[in-house]
Structures are given as structure tokens and as C-alpha cells.
N, C-alpha and C positions, 0 to 999 in steps of 0.2 A: 474295379474288377477288370482284370486283363483277360482278353479273349484272343486266341490265335486263329487266324484265317489261313487256310491252306489253299493254294491255287495250283492245280495240276493240269497239264495238257491231257485232253481226252478226245481222241479222234480228231475231228476238224475244229474243235473248240477247246474251251477251258471249263473245268469244274472248280468252283469255289465252295469251300465248306468250312464250317466252324468246328475246330478240333474238339473232340470229346462229345459231340452232339450229332449222332448219325443221321438224324432227320433234317438237319439244317444245311442244305446245299442248293446250288443253282448252277445251271449250265448256260453258256453263251459263247459266241464266236470270237470274242476278244477278252483279254484279262479284265479290262476296265468294265465291260458290260457284265461279266460274271460277278464282279464285286457289287455292282449296282443291283443286279438281280438278287444276290444273296441278301443285301440290305433290305430289299422288299420282302423277302421270305421271312427274315427275322422280325420285321415290323408286323407282318401279318400274324405270325405266331404270338407275338407279344399282345396284339390286339385281341386275339382269340382268348388267351389266358386271362386278360383283364376283364373281358365280358363274362367269363366263367366265374370269376371272383365276385363281380358285381351281381350276377344272378344269384349266387349263394347268399350274399348279404341281404338280398331282397326277400328271401324266404323266411 
């Protein structure tokens, strides 16, 4: 699955976001840091959804 990452200048820093997913974004003061922060956001959301699936299976 191919995912596009958009990096835009935003004030004093950069906004990195996953194209097509309005809630997956991160801000940092360098492009590299913004990408790292976005990776952390994506991992956090994936962990959350995995917990939800596991909770539903336990019921």
C-alpha cells in the first residue's frame, strides 16, 4: 500500500501529514523532525486501533 506524505512550511516550522487522512499530521521545527513526529502519530493510532480490535475479540 502506497501512502503519500505531504510536508509543508507552516510558520516557523513544518507540517507533515498523510494525504487523504485529515487527522494524521504532526508539526516540528525541521522537516526531518516533522516526519519523525508523524511516524510516532501513525504508530500511536495503529496501536489504538489494534487495542480496539483486541477488546472486541475478548467480548
